[in-house]
C-alpha positions as CSV (number, residue, x, y, z in Angstrom):
1,M,-40.8,-83.6,-61.5
2,S,-37.4,-83.9,-59.9
3,V,-35.6,-84.3,-63.3
4,K,-36.4,-80.9,-64.8
5,P,-34.3,-78.8,-62.4
6,C,-31.3,-80.9,-63.1
7,L,-31.8,-80.7,-66.9
8,T,-32.3,-76.9,-66.6
9,T,-29.1,-76.5,-64.7
10,F,-27.2,-78.7,-67.1
11,Q,-28.6,-76.7,-70.1
12,D,-27.6,-73.5,-68.5
13,N,-24.1,-74.7,-67.9
14,V,-23.8,-75.8,-71.6
15,L,-25.1,-72.5,-72.8
16,S,-22.7,-70.6,-70.6
17,L,-19.8,-72.7,-71.9
18,V,-20.8,-72.1,-75.5
19,F,-21.2,-68.4,-75.0
20,F,-17.7,-68.2,-73.3
21,L,-16.1,-70.1,-76.2
22,F,-17.8,-67.9,-78.8
23,S,-16.7,-64.7,-77.0
24,F,-13.1,-66.0,-76.8
25,L,-13.0,-66.9,-80.5
26,L,-14.5,-63.5,-81.4
27,L,-12.0,-61.6,-79.3
28,S,-9.1,-63.6,-80.8
29,F,-10.4,-62.8,-84.3
30,V,-10.6,-59.1,-83.6
31,Q,-7.1,-59.0,-82.2
32,T,-5.8,-60.9,-85.2
33,R,-7.5,-58.5,-87.6
34,R,-6.3,-55.5,-85.6
35,K,-2.7,-56.6,-86.0
36,S,-3.2,-56.9,-89.8
37,I,-4.3,-53.2,-90.1
38,P,-1.6,-51.0,-91.5
39,A,0.1,-48.9,-88.8
40,Q,-0.8,-45.7,-90.5
41,W,-4.5,-46.5,-90.2
42,R,-4.5,-47.3,-86.5
43,L,-5.9,-44.7,-84.0
44,D,-2.9,-44.1,-81.8
45,P,-4.1,-41.9,-78.9
46,D,-0.9,-40.0,-78.8
47,V,-1.3,-38.8,-82.4
48,V,-5.0,-38.6,-82.9
49,E,-5.0,-34.9,-82.3
50,T,-2.2,-34.3,-84.8
51,Q,-3.4,-36.7,-87.5
52,F,-7.2,-36.1,-87.4
53,T,-8.2,-33.0,-85.3
54,I,-5.4,-30.8,-86.8
55,P,-4.4,-32.3,-90.1
56,D,-1.2,-31.5,-92.0
57,Q,0.7,-30.0,-89.0
58,P,4.4,-30.2,-88.2
59,G,5.6,-32.5,-85.4
60,E,6.4,-31.3,-81.9
61,E,10.2,-31.3,-82.4
62,Q,9.8,-29.4,-85.7
63,M,7.7,-26.7,-84.0
64,K,10.2,-26.4,-81.2
65,Q,13.1,-25.8,-83.6
66,L,11.0,-23.3,-85.6
67,L,10.0,-21.4,-82.5
68,I,13.6,-21.0,-81.4
69,K,14.7,-20.0,-84.9
70,N,11.9,-17.4,-85.1
71,L,12.8,-16.1,-81.6
72,E,16.4,-15.6,-82.6
73,Y,15.4,-14.0,-85.9
74,S,13.1,-11.6,-84.0
75,Q,15.9,-10.6,-81.6
76,N,18.5,-10.3,-84.3
77,R,16.6,-7.3,-85.8
78,F,18.5,-5.3,-83.2
79,P,22.2,-4.7,-83.8
80,S,24.6,-7.0,-81.9
81,Q,25.9,-5.9,-78.6
82,G,28.9,-3.6,-78.9
83,V,28.0,-2.4,-82.4
84,N,27.0,1.2,-82.2
85,V,24.5,1.1,-85.1
86,P,21.1,2.6,-84.3
87,P,18.2,0.2,-84.9
88,P,15.6,0.8,-87.6
89,S,13.2,3.7,-86.6
90,D,10.1,1.4,-87.0
91,L,11.4,-1.1,-84.5
92,S,9.7,-1.3,-81.1
93,F,10.8,-2.8,-77.9
94,V,9.9,-4.5,-74.6
95,V,12.3,-3.6,-71.9
96,Y,12.8,-6.1,-69.1
97,S,13.1,-4.3,-65.7
98,E,14.4,-6.5,-62.9
99,S,12.3,-6.6,-59.8
100,P,13.7,-6.8,-56.2
101,S,12.5,-10.4,-55.9
102,G,14.1,-13.9,-55.6
103,L,15.6,-15.7,-58.6
104,G,12.5,-17.8,-59.1
105,N,10.2,-14.8,-59.5
106,R,12.7,-13.1,-61.8
107,I,12.8,-16.3,-64.0
108,N,9.0,-16.1,-64.2
109,A,9.2,-12.5,-65.2
110,M,11.9,-13.1,-67.8
111,V,10.0,-16.0,-69.5
112,S,6.9,-13.8,-69.5
113,A,8.8,-10.9,-71.0
114,V,10.1,-13.0,-73.9
115,I,6.6,-14.3,-74.6
116,F,5.2,-10.8,-74.4
117,S,7.8,-9.4,-76.8
118,L,7.0,-12.2,-79.3
119,A,3.3,-11.6,-79.0
120,L,3.7,-7.9,-79.7
121,N,6.3,-8.5,-82.4
122,R,8.8,-6.4,-80.5
123,V,12.5,-6.9,-79.6
124,L,13.3,-7.7,-76.0
125,I,15.9,-5.5,-74.4
126,V,17.7,-6.6,-71.2
127,P,19.7,-4.0,-69.3
128,T,23.4,-4.8,-68.8
129,N,23.1,-4.5,-65.0
130,A,20.4,-7.1,-64.7
131,E,21.5,-10.0,-62.5
132,M,19.9,-12.5,-65.0
133,V,22.6,-11.4,-67.5
134,S,25.4,-12.6,-65.3
135,I,23.7,-16.1,-64.8
136,F,22.2,-17.2,-68.0
137,D,24.2,-17.2,-71.2
138,P,21.5,-16.7,-73.9
139,I,20.0,-13.7,-72.0
140,S,23.5,-12.0,-71.9
141,K,23.3,-11.8,-75.7
142,W,20.3,-9.6,-75.5
143,S,21.7,-7.2,-72.9
144,I,22.5,-3.6,-74.1
145,N,23.1,-0.2,-72.6
146,S,20.1,1.7,-73.9
147,G,22.0,5.0,-73.5
148,S,24.4,3.9,-76.3
149,Y,21.6,3.7,-78.8
150,F,18.8,6.0,-77.6
151,S,18.8,9.5,-76.2
152,M,17.5,10.1,-72.7
153,E,14.8,12.4,-74.1
154,E,13.5,9.7,-76.4
155,L,13.5,7.1,-73.7
156,E,11.5,9.4,-71.4
157,R,9.1,10.4,-74.1
158,E,8.5,7.0,-75.7
159,T,8.4,4.7,-72.7
160,F,5.3,3.3,-71.1
161,K,5.8,1.5,-67.8
162,I,4.0,-1.7,-66.9
163,D,4.7,-2.0,-63.2
164,F,3.1,-5.0,-61.5
165,V,5.1,-6.2,-58.6
166,C,3.1,-7.9,-55.8
167,C,4.9,-8.5,-52.5
168,Y,4.0,-8.6,-48.8
169,T,6.5,-8.3,-46.0
170,V,6.2,-8.0,-42.3
171,D,9.0,-5.4,-42.2
172,E,7.3,-2.0,-42.4
173,A,10.5,-0.2,-43.4
174,L,11.2,-2.7,-46.3
175,W,7.5,-2.5,-47.3
176,K,7.8,1.3,-47.8
177,T,10.9,0.9,-50.0
178,T,9.7,-2.2,-52.0
179,P,7.4,-1.8,-55.0
180,H,4.3,-3.6,-54.0
181,H,1.3,-4.2,-56.3
182,V,1.6,-1.0,-58.3
183,H,0.8,-0.4,-61.9
184,N,0.1,2.6,-64.1
185,L,-2.2,1.0,-66.5
186,N,-5.4,2.9,-67.1
187,F,-8.4,0.6,-67.5
188,T,-12.0,1.1,-66.5
189,Q,-13.0,-2.4,-65.4
190,G,-11.6,-5.7,-64.5
191,T,-8.2,-6.6,-63.0
192,F,-4.7,-6.3,-64.4
193,W,-5.0,-10.0,-65.4
194,D,-8.2,-9.3,-67.4
195,H,-6.5,-6.4,-69.1
196,L,-3.5,-8.6,-70.0
197,A,-5.6,-11.4,-71.3
198,C,-8.0,-9.2,-73.4
199,G,-6.3,-6.0,-74.4
200,D,-4.2,-5.3,-77.5
201,F,-1.2,-3.6,-76.0
202,N,0.2,-2.4,-79.3
203,K,-2.9,-0.4,-79.9
204,L,-3.5,0.7,-76.3
205,Y,0.1,1.7,-75.7
206,P,1.8,2.5,-79.0
207,Q,4.9,3.9,-77.3
208,R,8.1,2.6,-78.8
209,F,9.3,1.2,-75.4
210,L,7.2,-0.9,-73.1
211,S,9.0,-1.2,-69.8
212,M,8.0,-4.4,-68.0
213,L,8.6,-4.6,-64.2
214,T,7.0,-7.6,-62.5
215,N,7.6,-10.6,-60.4
216,Q,4.5,-12.4,-61.6
217,Y,4.1,-15.3,-64.1
218,L,2.2,-13.6,-66.9
219,A,2.7,-16.1,-69.7
220,P,-0.7,-17.9,-69.4
221,S,-2.7,-14.7,-69.7
222,I,-0.6,-13.5,-72.7
223,L,-1.0,-16.9,-74.5
224,S,-4.8,-16.8,-73.9
225,N,-5.2,-13.4,-75.4
226,Q,-7.0,-13.7,-78.8
227,H,-5.3,-10.6,-80.2
228,Y,-2.0,-12.6,-80.3
229,E,-3.3,-16.0,-81.2
230,K,-2.5,-15.7,-84.9
231,R,1.0,-14.5,-84.0
232,F,1.7,-17.5,-81.9
233,L,0.4,-19.9,-84.5
234,D,2.7,-18.3,-87.1
235,L,5.6,-18.7,-84.7
236,L,5.0,-22.5,-84.8
237,Q,4.1,-22.7,-88.5
238,V,6.0,-20.0,-90.5
239,D,9.7,-19.6,-91.0
240,F,10.1,-15.8,-90.4
241,S,13.5,-15.6,-92.1
242,S,12.2,-17.0,-95.5
243,G,8.4,-16.4,-95.1
244,E,7.8,-20.1,-95.9
245,R,4.7,-21.6,-94.3
246,L,5.3,-25.2,-93.2
247,S,1.6,-26.2,-92.7
248,N,-1.9,-25.1,-93.4
249,P,-3.0,-22.0,-91.5
250,R,-5.2,-22.4,-88.5
251,T,-7.2,-20.1,-86.2
252,R,-6.9,-21.8,-82.8
253,L,-4.0,-22.5,-80.6
254,T,-4.2,-25.7,-78.5
255,H,-3.4,-26.0,-74.8
256,K,-0.6,-28.4,-75.8
257,E,0.9,-25.8,-78.1
258,E,0.7,-23.2,-75.3
259,N,2.7,-25.4,-73.0
260,L,5.1,-26.2,-75.8
261,I,5.8,-22.5,-76.3
262,V,6.5,-21.8,-72.6
263,T,8.7,-24.9,-72.0
264,T,10.7,-24.4,-75.3
265,I,11.4,-20.8,-74.5
266,A,12.3,-21.5,-70.9
267,E,14.7,-24.3,-71.8
268,H,16.3,-22.2,-74.5
269,I,17.0,-19.0,-72.5
270,L,17.7,-20.5,-69.0
271,K,21.0,-22.1,-69.8
272,L,23.7,-21.4,-67.2
273,N,26.9,-19.7,-68.3
274,D,30.1,-21.6,-67.9
275,F,31.0,-20.2,-64.4
276,F,27.7,-21.2,-62.8
277,Q,27.5,-24.5,-64.7
278,K,30.9,-25.5,-63.3
279,Q,29.7,-24.6,-59.8
280,V,26.5,-26.8,-60.2
281,D,28.6,-29.7,-61.6
282,L,31.0,-29.4,-58.7
283,W,28.3,-29.6,-56.0
284,K,26.5,-32.4,-57.8
285,K,29.8,-34.3,-57.7
286,R,30.4,-33.5,-54.0
287,L,26.9,-34.5,-53.0
288,E,27.0,-37.6,-55.2
289,F,23.9,-36.7,-57.1
290,D,24.6,-39.6,-59.6
291,K,23.3,-41.9,-56.9
292,Y,19.9,-40.3,-56.8
293,I,17.2,-39.3,-59.2
294,T,17.4,-35.5,-59.5
295,I,14.3,-33.5,-60.3
296,G,16.0,-30.1,-60.1
297,L,18.2,-27.7,-58.2
298,Q,16.7,-24.8,-56.2
299,I,18.9,-21.7,-56.0
300,R,18.0,-19.3,-53.3
301,T,19.2,-15.8,-52.7
302,N,20.3,-14.7,-49.2
303,Y,20.5,-11.0,-49.3
304,L,17.0,-10.4,-47.9
305,H,17.2,-9.8,-44.2
306,T,13.5,-10.2,-43.5
307,P,11.0,-12.9,-44.5
308,V,9.1,-11.9,-47.7
309,L,6.0,-13.7,-48.9
310,C,4.9,-13.1,-52.5
311,V,1.2,-13.7,-53.1
312,D,-0.9,-13.6,-56.2
313,T,-3.8,-11.1,-56.5
């Protein structure tokens, strides 16, 4: 009677050892077989979406280069600065209007304006007196004096203003003189954000000039608008200068591609001109930035005499 428990324990230990050895051999076999699988057959998590979910698509770097090429092609439809040649009569525009906000908010507005102009297939116009023109080199190439190309009568008659500046300040006098959460869009339901994400602005507002005054980051709402989805897909897949399609057409824009559009455009247009770049390099040297890991530089304006807090609606 006393031998059975010992035998049972011994048998259990042997079975456990056999099971362990079998598992180890099986795992080794699987790993060996996996290494023998051709690289192009393996399911790499970083490329599963590109290779299987969305077949026959250009790579990320290729899409970035094509997006910038198409952006420049779109902007070049307007005559170069200083050449007094009127643009084609069928060409429409988005006019960037600079808000009385900090540099960060104006950068948000500028990136949004570029994406908005691409979505509507319009040329972006930046006034020559905009402060962004004096800071960022690519933007300066798009600055013009509208009065040199268009009559005041046409500008007044053919301009629709999109004013959406949202600010709050404790200074009552400044509050009265600062545009704050105003817009002249006529919609019956929903908020401005709903209108931006759902409406087709070319059909709703067919005026030749859409003047855009804002300090808000509108890009996500514009990119989520289904009226412009095909347009954004074409920007990543079609060479506008030649009409050549580089991949099979699709109907859906992925979140990864939405982020790629924003970051690519921001990196392209927000390049400091030589003067400011030299100032940044000088201060980086003085502060010995090379000794540290630098995430970014924050540039603050100091002309506001009262604290201003910008909030989203």
